C-alpha positions in Angstrom: -177.0 193.1 -125.6 -177.5 190.3 -123.1 -179.4 187.2 -124.0 -182.9 186.8 -122.7 -183.1 184.1 -120.0 -184.6 180.9 -121.4 -187.9 179.5 -120.1 -187.0 176.5 -118.0 -190.1 174.7 -119.3 -188.8 174.8 -122.9 -185.0 175.1 -122.6 -182.9 171.9 -122.3 -181.0 170.9 -119.2 -177.6 171.8 -120.8 -179.0 175.2 -121.7 -179.9 175.8 -118.1 -177.0 174.3 -116.1 -173.4 173.5 -116.3 -172.4 170.7 -113.9 -169.1 171.6 -112.3 -168.7 169.0 -109.6 -169.9 166.0 -107.7 -171.0 166.7 -104.1 -172.0 163.3 -102.9 -174.5 160.5 -102.8 -177.4 160.0 -100.4 -180.3 157.6 -99.8 -182.4 159.4 -102.4 -179.9 159.9 -105.2 -176.8 161.8 -106.4 -176.0 165.4 -105.7 -174.0 167.7 -108.0 -172.8 171.3 -107.9 -173.8 173.2 -111.0 -173.8 176.7 -112.4 -177.2 178.1 -113.3 -176.4 179.8 -116.6 -179.2 182.4 -116.5 -178.3 183.7 -113.1 -174.7 182.9 -112.7 -175.3 181.4 -109.2 -174.3 178.0 -107.9 -177.0 175.5 -107.2 -177.2 171.9 -106.0 -178.6 169.5 -108.5 -180.2 166.4 -106.8 -181.2 163.5 -109.0 -183.8 161.1 -107.7 -183.5 157.3 -107.8 -186.2 155.2 -109.5 -186.6 152.0 -111.3 -185.5 152.7 -114.9 -187.3 149.6 -116.1 -190.7 150.7 -114.8 -192.0 153.2 -117.4 -195.3 153.7 -115.6 -193.6 154.2 -112.2 -191.3 156.7 -113.8 -194.2 158.7 -115.2 -195.9 158.6 -111.8 -192.8 159.8 -110.1 -192.4 162.7 -112.5 -196.0 163.7 -111.8 -195.4 163.5 -108.1 -192.2 165.5 -108.4 -194.1 168.3 -110.1 -196.8 168.2 -107.4 -194.4 168.1 -104.5 -192.2 170.8 -106.0 -195.2 173.1 -106.6 -196.1 172.8 -102.9 -192.5 173.2 -101.6 -192.1 176.2 -103.9 -194.6 178.1 -101.6 -192.2 177.8 -98.6 -190.1 180.8 -98.1 -188.8 180.3 -94.5 -185.2 181.4 -94.1 -184.6 178.0 -92.5 -185.6 175.9 -95.5 -183.2 175.3 -98.4 -184.9 177.1 -101.3 -186.1 175.3 -104.4 -185.2 176.9 -107.8 -186.2 174.4 -110.5 -187.1 170.8 -111.3 -187.2 168.7 -114.4 -185.6 165.8 -116.2 -182.0 165.2 -117.1 -181.1 164.3 -120.7 -180.9 160.6 -119.8 -184.3 160.6 -118.2 -183.8 161.1 -114.5 -185.9 163.5 -112.4 -183.9 166.3 -110.7 -184.4 169.3 -108.5 -182.2 172.3 -108.4 -181.8 173.7 -104.8 -180.1 176.6 -103.2 -176.4 175.8 -102.8 -175.5 176.2 -99.1 -172.3 175.6 -97.2 -172.0 174.6 -93.6 -171.9 171.5 -91.4 -174.6 169.0 -90.7 -175.9 168.6 -87.1 -174.8 164.9 -87.4 -171.2 166.1 -87.9 -171.4 168.4 -84.9 -172.9 166.0 -82.4 -170.1 163.5 -83.2 -167.9 166.1 -81.5 -170.2 166.6 -78.6 -173.5 168.1 -77.4 -174.4 171.7 -78.2 -174.4 174.4 -75.5 -178.0 174.8 -74.3 -178.6 178.2 -75.9 -177.3 176.9 -79.2 -179.3 173.7 -79.1 -182.5 175.6 -78.3 -181.7 178.2 -81.1 -181.1 175.4 -83.6 -184.4 173.6 -82.7 -186.4 176.8 -82.7 -185.3 177.4 -86.3 -186.0 173.8 -87.3 -189.5 174.1 -85.8 -190.1 177.4 -87.6 -189.3 175.6 -90.8 -191.5 172.7 -90.0 -194.3 174.9 -88.8 -194.5 176.7 -92.2 -194.4 173.4 -94.0 -197.1 172.0 -91.8 -199.3 175.0 -92.5 -199.1 174.0 -96.2 -199.9 170.4 -95.4 -196.3 169.3 -96.1 -194.7 166.8 -93.8 -190.9 166.2 -94.0 -191.1 162.4 -93.1 -187.4 161.9 -92.6 -186.1 164.6 -90.3 -182.7 163.7 -88.8 -179.4 165.4 -88.0 -178.1 164.7 -91.5 -180.9 166.9 -92.9 -180.1 169.8 -90.7 -177.4 172.2 -92.0 -175.8 174.5 -89.6 -173.6 177.5 -90.3 -172.1 180.3 -88.2 -172.7 183.8 -89.7 -171.9 187.0 -87.9 -171.1 184.9 -84.7 -174.7 183.6 -84.8 -175.9 180.1 -85.4 -178.1 179.7 -88.5 -180.0 176.5 -89.3 -181.5 175.2 -92.6 -183.6 172.1 -93.1 -183.0 170.0 -96.2 -184.9 167.5 -98.3 -188.6 168.5 -97.8 -190.8 166.3 -99.8 -188.0 164.0 -101.0 -188.9 161.0 -98.9 -192.4 160.9 -100.2 -191.1 160.9 -103.8 -188.6 158.1 -103.1 -191.3 156.0 -101.5 -193.4 156.3 -104.6 -190.4 155.3 -106.8 -189.9 152.2 -104.6 -193.3 150.8 -105.3 -194.9 151.6 -102.0 -191.8 151.1 -99.8 -191.0 153.2 -96.8 -188.1 155.5 -96.4 -187.0 156.5 -92.9 -184.2 156.4 -90.4 -184.5 154.0 -87.5 -183.1 156.3 -84.8 -185.7 159.0 -85.6 -188.7 157.0 -87.0 -192.0 157.4 -85.2 -193.8 154.3 -84.0 -196.8 154.7 -86.3 -194.4 154.9 -89.3 -192.8 151.6 -88.2 -196.2 149.9 -87.7 -197.8 151.5 -90.7 -200.9 151.9 -88.5 -201.5 155.7 -89.1 -201.4 158.1 -91.9 -198.5 160.5 -92.2 -199.1 163.5 -90.0 -197.1 166.5 -88.6 -196.8 164.6 -85.3 -194.3 162.3 -87.0 -192.0 165.3 -87.6 -192.6 166.4 -84.0 -191.4 163.0 -82.8 -188.2 163.2 -84.8 -187.7 166.8 -83.6 -188.0 165.7 -80.0 -185.3 163.0 -80.4 -183.0 165.4 -82.2 -183.3 168.0 -79.5 -182.5 165.4 -76.9 -179.4 164.4 -78.9 -178.3 168.0 -79.4 -178.6 168.7 -75.7 -177.0 165.5 -74.3 -174.7 164.4 -77.2 -176.4 160.9 -77.0 -179.0 159.3 -79.2 -182.2 158.7 -77.4 -182.6 155.2 -78.9 -179.7 153.3 -80.2 -178.6 149.7 -80.6 -176.3 147.3 -82.3 -178.9 146.5 -85.0 -181.8 148.2 -86.7 -184.4 145.8 -85.2 -183.2 146.6 -81.7 -183.5 150.4 -82.4 -187.0 149.9 -83.9 -188.1 147.8 -80.9 -187.1 150.7 -78.6 -189.0 153.1 -80.8 -192.1 151.0 -80.5 -192.0 150.3 -76.7 -189.3 152.1 -74.7 -190.2 155.4 -73.2 -187.7 158.2 -73.4 -185.2 158.0 -70.5 -184.5 161.5 -69.4 -181.2 162.5 -67.7 -181.7 163.2 -64.0 -181.2 166.9 -64.6 -184.2 167.0 -66.9 -186.7 165.0 -64.7 -189.5 167.2 -63.5 -188.4 170.2 -65.5 -190.2 172.1 -68.3 -187.6 170.9 -70.9 -188.2 167.4 -69.7 -191.9 167.7 -70.2 -191.4 169.1 -73.7 -189.2 166.2 -74.6 -191.6 163.6 -73.2 -194.6 165.0 -74.9 -192.8 165.4 -78.3 -191.7 161.7 -78.2 -194.9 160.1 -76.9 -195.4 156.7 -78.5 -199.0 157.5 -79.5 -199.1 160.2 -82.1 -202.2 161.8 -80.7 -200.5 162.4 -77.3 -197.7 164.5 -78.9 -197.8 168.1 -80.0 -200.2 168.3 -82.9 -197.6 170.1 -85.1 -194.4 172.0 -85.0 -195.9 175.4 -84.1 -197.4 174.0 -80.9 -194.1 172.5 -79.8 -192.3 175.8 -80.7 -194.7 177.7 -78.5 -193.6 175.6 -75.5 -190.0 175.7 -76.4 -190.0 179.5 -76.5 -190.8 179.6 -72.8 -187.5 177.8 -71.9 -184.7 179.9 -70.5 -181.4 178.4 -71.7 -179.6 179.4 -68.5 -181.9 177.0 -66.6 -180.6 174.0 -68.5 -177.6 172.0 -67.4 -174.3 172.1 -69.4 -173.3 168.5 -70.4 -169.7 167.5 -70.7 -167.9 168.6 -73.9 -170.7 171.0 -74.9 -169.8 173.0 -78.0 -169.8 176.8 -77.9 -170.2 179.1 -80.8 -166.4 179.5 -81.4 -165.9 175.7 -81.4 -168.7 175.2 -83.9 -167.3 177.9 -86.1 -163.8 176.2 -86.0 -165.3 172.8 -86.8 -167.3 174.2 -89.7 -164.2 175.9 -91.1 -162.2 172.6 -90.9 -165.0 170.6 -92.5 -165.4 173.1 -95.4 -161.6 173.1 -96.0 -161.5 169.3 -96.0 -164.4 169.2 -98.5 -162.6 171.6 -100.8 -159.5 169.4 -100.9 -161.7 166.4 -101.6 -163.6 168.3 -104.2 -160.4 169.1 -106.1 -159.7 165.4 -106.5 -163.2 164.5 -107.4 -163.6 167.3 -109.9 -160.8 166.0 -112.1 -163.6 164.0 -113.8 -166.1 165.7 -116.0 -169.3 164.8 -114.1 -171.5 166.7 -116.6 -171.1 163.6 -118.9 -173.0 161.5 -116.3 -176.2 163.4 -117.1 -176.0 162.2 -120.7 -175.0 158.6 -120.2 -177.3 155.7 -119.4 -174.9 154.2 -116.8 -176.0 156.9 -114.4 -179.1 154.7 -113.9 -176.8 152.1 -112.2 -175.5 154.7 -109.7 -179.0 155.9 -108.9 -180.0 152.3 -107.9 -177.4 152.4 -105.1 -178.1 153.4 -101.5 -175.6 155.2 -99.4 -175.3 154.0 -95.8 -173.6 155.5 -92.8 -174.6 153.6 -89.7 -177.8 153.6 -87.8 -178.5 157.2 -88.9 -178.8 156.2 -92.6 -181.9 156.1 -94.7 -183.8 152.8 -94.4 -185.8 151.4 -97.3 -188.2 148.6 -96.5 -190.9 147.0 -98.7 -194.3 147.5 -97.1 -195.1 143.8 -97.1 -192.2 143.2 -94.6 -193.5 145.5 -91.9 -195.6 142.8 -90.3 -192.5 140.6 -90.2 -190.8 143.2 -88.2 -193.5 143.2 -85.6 -193.5 139.4 -85.5 -189.7 139.3 -85.1 -189.8 141.7 -82.2 -192.3 139.5 -80.4 -190.7 136.2 -81.4 -187.0 136.7 -81.5 -186.8 134.0 -84.1 -183.4 134.0 -85.7 -184.6 133.2 -89.3 -187.0 136.1 -89.3 -184.4 138.4 -87.7 -182.1 137.4 -90.5 -184.7 138.5 -93.0 -184.9 141.8 -91.3 -181.1 142.1 -91.3 -181.4 141.9 -95.1 -184.1 144.5 -95.2 -182.4 146.9 -92.8 -178.8 146.2 -93.8 -178.3 149.7 -95.1 -178.6 150.7 -91.4 -176.0 148.2 -90.1 -173.1 148.9 -92.5 -171.0 151.7 -93.8 -170.5 152.7 -97.4 -167.6 150.3 -98.0 -169.3 147.2 -96.5 -172.9 147.3 -97.6 -172.8 145.5 -101.0 -171.0 142.3 -99.9 -173.4 141.9 -97.0 -176.4 142.4 -99.2 -175.2 139.9 -101.8 -174.3 137.2 -99.2 -177.5 137.5 -97.2 -179.8 137.6 -100.2 -178.1 134.5 -101.5 -178.8 132.6 -98.3 -182.3 133.9 -97.7 -183.9 135.2 -100.9 -186.9 136.6 -99.1 -186.9 140.3 -99.8 -185.9 142.8 -102.6 -183.0 144.9 -101.4 -181.6 148.0 -103.1 -178.0 147.5 -103.9 -175.3 149.5 -102.1 -171.7 150.3 -103.2 -169.1 147.5 -103.4 -166.0 147.1 -101.3 -164.6 145.5 -98.1 -166.2 142.2 -97.6 -164.9 140.4 -94.5 -166.2 142.5 -91.6 -169.8 142.6 -92.8 -169.8 138.9 -93.6 -168.9 138.2 -90.0 -171.8 140.4 -88.8 -174.3 138.7 -91.1 -173.0 135.2 -90.3 -173.7 135.8 -86.6 -177.3 135.2 -85.9 -179.0 138.2 -84.3 -180.0 137.9 -80.6 -183.7 137.9 -79.9 -185.1 141.3 -79.2 -187.7 140.0 -76.8 -187.8 136.5 -75.4 -191.3 135.1 -75.7 -193.2 131.9 -76.5 -193.6 131.2 -80.2 -196.8 132.5 -81.7 -199.4 130.1 -83.0 -200.3 129.9 -86.6 -203.5 131.9 -86.0 -201.6 134.6 -84.2 -199.1 134.8 -87.1 -202.0 135.0 -89.5 -203.6 137.8 -87.6 -200.3 139.8 -87.6 -200.1 139.3 -91.4 -203.8 140.4 -91.8 -203.2 143.5 -89.8 -200.2 144.4 -91.9 -202.2 143.9 -95.1 -205.1 145.9 -93.7 -202.9 148.8 -92.7 -201.2 148.8 -96.1 -204.5 148.7 -98.0 -205.9 151.5 -95.8 -202.8 153.7 -96.5 -203.2 153.1 -100.3 -206.9 154.0 -100.2 -208.2 150.5 -100.7 -210.6 150.9 -97.8 -213.1 148.1 -98.5 -210.2 145.7 -98.9 -208.7 147.0 -95.6 -212.0 146.4 -93.8 -212.2 142.8 -95.1 -208.7 142.1 -93.7 -209.6 143.6 -90.4 -212.9 141.6 -90.2 -211.0 138.4 -90.9 -208.5 139.2 -88.2 -211.4 139.8 -85.7 -212.9 136.4 -86.6 -209.6 134.7 -86.0 -208.8 136.6 -82.8 -211.9 138.1 -81.2 -209.8 139.2 -78.3 -207.3 141.2 -80.4 -207.7 144.8 -79.4 -205.7 146.3 -82.3 -207.9 144.6 -84.9 -211.2 145.7 -83.3 -209.9 149.2 -82.4 -208.5 149.9 -85.9 -211.6 148.5 -87.7 -213.8 150.8 -85.6 -211.7 153.8 -86.4 -211.7 153.1 -90.1 -215.5 153.0 -90.0 -215.5 156.2 -88.0 -213.3 158.0 -90.6 -215.7 156.8 -93.3 -218.6 158.2 -91.2 -220.1 154.8 -91.1 -221.1 155.5 -87.5 -223.5 152.7 -86.9 -220.9 150.1 -88.0 -218.3 151.8 -85.8 -220.7 151.7 -82.8 -221.3 148.0 -83.4 -217.6 147.2 -83.5 -216.8 149.2 -80.4 -219.7 147.8 -78.4 -218.8 144.2 -79.3 -215.2 145.0 -78.1 -216.6 146.1 -74.7 -218.6 142.8 -74.5 -215.3 140.9 -75.0 -213.9 142.9 -72.1 -211.6 144.8 -74.4 -211.4 148.2 -72.9 -208.9 151.0 -73.8 -208.7 154.7 -73.9 -208.7 154.8 -77.7 -211.6 152.3 -78.0 -213.8 154.2 -75.5 -213.1 157.5 -77.2 -214.0 155.9 -80.6 -217.2 154.6 -79.2 -218.2 158.0 -77.9 -217.4 159.7 -81.2 -219.3 157.1 -83.2 -222.3 157.4 -81.0 -222.2 161.2 -81.4 -222.0 160.8 -85.1 -224.9 158.4 -85.1 -227.0 161.0 -83.1 -227.2 158.7 -80.1 -226.7 161.6 -77.8 -227.5 159.9 -74.5 -225.2 157.0 -75.2 -222.5 159.4 -76.4 -222.9 161.5 -73.2 -222.5 158.4 -71.1 -219.5 157.2 -73.0 -217.7 160.5 -72.8 -218.4 160.7 -69.0 -217.1 157.2 -68.6 -214.0 158.1 -70.5 -213.4 161.0 -68.1 -214.0 158.8 -65.1 -211.4 156.2 -66.3 -208.9 158.7 -67.7 -209.2 161.9 -65.6 -205.7 163.1 -66.6 -206.2 162.7 -70.3 -204.9 165.5 -72.5 -208.2 165.2 -74.4 -210.2 166.2 -71.3 -210.9 169.8 -72.6 -211.9 168.4 -76.0 -214.3 166.0 -74.4 -215.9 168.6 -72.2 -216.6 170.6 -75.3 -218.3 167.6 -76.9 -220.4 167.3 -73.7 -221.4 170.9 -73.8 -222.3 170.6 -77.5 -224.5 167.6 -76.8 -226.4 169.6 -74.2 -226.9 172.5 -76.7 -227.9 170.4 -79.7 -229.7 167.4 -78.2 -233.1 167.0 -79.7 -236.1 168.1 -77.7 -237.4 164.6 -77.4 -234.2 163.5 -75.7 -234.6 166.3 -73.2 -238.3 165.3 -72.6 -237.1 161.7 -72.1 -234.6 162.8 -69.5 -237.3 164.9 -67.8 -239.7 162.0 -67.7 -237.0 159.8 -66.3 -236.2 162.3 -63.5 -240.0 162.6 -62.7 -240.3 158.8 -62.4 -237.3 158.7 -60.1 -238.8 161.5 -58.0 -242.2 159.7 -57.8 -240.5 156.5 -56.7 -238.6 158.4 -54.1 -241.9 159.9 -52.7 -243.6 156.6 -52.7 -240.7 155.0 -50.8 -240.9 157.8 -48.2 -244.7 157.4 -47.8 -244.4 153.6 -47.4 -241.7 154.0 -44.8 -243.8 156.4 -42.8 
């Protein structure tokens, strides 16, 4: 008689799993291959990194893990790696048990060349289908990149799976409010910290990944992380000539718009447009990989992994789950070039913005420390971190593996070139940048009143600063403090600060404050100044709604005004006669 499967909530880790091999290490923790005893199937066990000395943080991470895994458990798309279980290892580390899948990452493929158009579109459609289901459940990936897209060839057809849903959010919590992301695919609002996490961030990454899959080239690249991030903030996507003025070019441009509200709202909206593209209408770039070539690459990669696995598996990795020294390994961060996860403390985000504007070597050196995981490979990272921190102890950096020292030391010793040549900022301008960074951080963390005080101080220091006024107004707007929002936006107009976002905010604030005539005028002015805005239909709906719900007294007021104008016109005619 077979044993009854044990309840995961009460059975121990060793009762549920037998760890049989070590699969690798990523930016979020270690990954093991394990046998699930109750089902006999292989699973991937991923442990999550956190500060073992922070008991409160560990407890918070475990609660977040339970919440995130509950949400992700609802996802059943065939293009999402399934979640089977979650819990804590015997030595206290959070883990998740995932479906064990074989294949090759998109990163490994695009190193060989671009994908044939029909395969690139098929891959991205499947990625967007996975994201669309997640977005429907209010789940945002946050770190979509080629490394998180697994591709396999089954029955001569390409099949795609998306990895690591919800993991980035958990790692950020474990890093005391830090941000996890990948420079080459990070949306501008994530870099600036000026907007909450939305599906539009995933859309941005998807657009860049599609561009890379079609062309074989990263959309934004550079010799350092700060250069890449500067491109993400300000450089428009440069389309190949063959894409200019075409439907696929329009999709790529909209998906990668710098302002999140100008992109597709979510993955399903982008997918609808992508479904209209005929692969035969797209150009074939040099070295494009067809289905047979991808199958051969996948086979070679899997075979090489098996040989490597045989050597690695000579050690009993199951012991690592019961030994405290695993905590040391989980504090490491794997790096593999500019596509690697980036971990940056929130307080340093404003430094990044200053460095981009200033090009000051010392600040750039600070950023090199913060983003070092994106500049070095696995063997080089540790020495560079140790050397740079010793010279400039300005930031907390997560340690990376030790090894070859010389090449990275040379990179760090060389002062980075300025990203943008400009005049040094004044003390007040630097203070304003810092205040904006603090305001955005406080807003993200729900400390709204504190955020407002930072914004107000920034406005006092720099009345002409559009970002300070605009963001303060939108914070009031989201809090439904419509009168306050109107005051901020009106004062901005008096300072001759005029922008699309500001004028839209004013109109919405006036609408919320029931100032229907003023709202109508602001909406109309918006349409006059920005006739090609993608929000045109939305604004026309607001105007129609104003006409329908405007109070009777407002209508009488308009009628009286019209009658007065008519009377004046008649009098002028009579006088003329």
